[in-house]
C-alpha positions as MATLAB code, in Angstrom:
seq = 'MAFLTDRKRAQGLGSAKEGTHHFWSMTVSSIALAILIPVFVFTIGPMIGQPHADVVAYLSRPFPAIVAGLTIVVGMLHFKNGATVMIEDYSRDLTRKVLIVGVTLLSYAVAATGLFALARLAL';
ca = [
     -52.685  -96.373   54.706;
     -54.835  -95.373   57.661;
     -52.952  -97.747   59.936;
     -49.572  -96.017   59.454;
     -48.183  -94.069   62.360;
     -46.996  -90.482   61.972;
     -43.408  -91.657   62.199;
     -43.895  -94.223   59.459;
     -45.519  -91.641   57.144;
     -42.644  -89.206   57.673;
     -39.881  -91.772   57.289;
     -37.957  -91.226   54.086;
     -39.139  -87.626   53.735;
     -36.255  -86.170   55.694;
     -33.167  -84.320   54.644;
     -32.038  -84.558   51.041;
     -28.469  -84.147   52.329;
     -27.879  -81.230   49.934;
     -28.460  -78.277   52.252;
     -24.932  -78.145   53.621;
     -23.436  -78.140   50.131;
     -25.691  -75.276   49.025;
     -24.911  -73.352   52.203;
     -21.145  -73.693   51.851;
     -21.078  -72.944   48.127;
     -23.127  -69.795   48.692;
     -20.963  -68.770   51.652;
     -17.698  -69.267   49.772;
     -18.930  -67.455   46.666;
     -20.292  -64.612   48.832;
     -16.921  -64.153   50.510;
     -15.159  -64.331   47.144;
     -17.529  -61.709   45.713;
     -17.095  -59.489   48.777;
     -13.397  -59.378   47.892;
     -13.696  -59.405   44.092;
     -16.330  -56.685   43.613;
     -14.345  -53.848   45.264;
     -11.184  -54.991   43.478;
     -13.143  -55.090   40.200;
     -14.573  -51.615   40.771;
     -11.191  -50.080   41.580;
      -9.441  -51.959   38.767;
     -11.941  -51.598   35.926;
     -13.716  -48.449   37.130;
     -11.088  -45.973   35.900;
     -11.561  -47.320   32.365;
     -15.205  -46.192   32.181;
     -15.507  -43.512   29.536;
     -12.025  -44.102   28.107;
     -11.447  -44.639   24.394;
     -11.722  -48.194   23.067;
      -7.996  -48.460   22.344;
      -7.087  -47.542   25.945;
      -9.543  -50.092   27.353;
      -8.188  -52.828   25.079;
      -4.620  -51.970   26.073;
      -5.586  -51.957   29.755;
      -7.437  -55.292   29.609;
      -4.574  -56.920   27.740;
      -2.582  -56.705   30.984;
      -2.923  -59.840   33.133;
      -4.210  -58.435   36.436;
      -7.267  -56.527   35.153;
      -8.205  -59.407   32.825;
      -7.939  -61.983   35.630;
      -9.979  -59.819   38.016;
     -12.688  -59.302   35.382;
     -12.780  -63.010   34.481;
     -12.963  -64.161   38.098;
     -15.713  -61.657   38.843;
     -17.765  -62.885   35.881;
     -17.350  -66.580   36.725;
     -17.872  -66.319   40.488;
     -20.775  -63.902   40.054;
     -22.603  -66.197   37.645;
     -22.004  -69.284   39.801;
     -23.355  -67.386   42.809;
     -26.387  -66.323   40.774;
     -26.988  -69.905   39.608;
     -26.778  -71.348   43.120;
     -28.973  -68.664   44.657;
     -31.619  -68.842   41.952;
     -31.617  -72.649   42.137;
     -32.244  -72.592   45.881;
     -35.039  -70.046   45.416;
     -36.645  -72.142   42.669;
     -36.408  -75.288   44.796;
     -38.164  -73.474   47.632;
     -41.025  -71.953   45.646;
     -41.893  -74.226   42.727;
     -42.817  -77.867   42.164;
     -42.642  -80.777   39.757;
     -41.985  -80.073   36.070;
     -41.954  -76.293   36.574;
     -39.099  -76.677   39.057;
     -37.046  -78.786   36.662;
     -37.619  -76.478   33.707;
     -36.758  -73.361   35.728;
     -33.589  -74.907   37.162;
     -32.419  -75.961   33.699;
     -33.246  -72.498   32.367;
     -31.383  -70.680   35.146;
     -28.389  -72.977   34.762;
     -28.276  -72.430   30.997;
     -28.693  -68.687   31.434;
     -25.892  -68.402   33.982;
     -23.460  -70.490   31.930;
     -24.374  -68.594   28.750;
     -23.770  -65.219   30.417;
     -20.454  -66.434   31.882;
     -19.327  -67.834   28.530;
     -20.341  -64.664   26.695;
     -18.538  -62.485   29.220;
     -15.384  -64.578   29.079;
     -15.488  -64.631   25.290;
     -15.841  -60.838   25.165;
     -13.022  -60.470   27.684;
     -10.798  -62.798   25.677;
     -11.543  -60.863   22.477;
     -10.565  -57.632   24.228;
      -7.546  -59.016   26.034;
      -5.988  -61.004   23.211;
];
């Protein structure tokens, strides 16, 4: 091993060819959230503090339900991608794999729970 040059030791340790995908997915979800969050606040915000029957009637309309569903899904995908990148940067080996699986399961569970609750309210 002592006879290897610096170039030979570094060969094969380069780019994993995943950085561009992470960058673009985070950029697209950030732009989508920059649009969705204000729409969500102005659409769902007036329902805060209203009686349950009024909220159910309001969410049974298509536009508020679609805005809420998109915000939940895009928000959780953005969380998953951001947390995955952070975990990849700051942890190693088995810990990295376990944390990535945990974050992925958490984000999909929260998205599924939110969509289920929204469907129960809207339908």
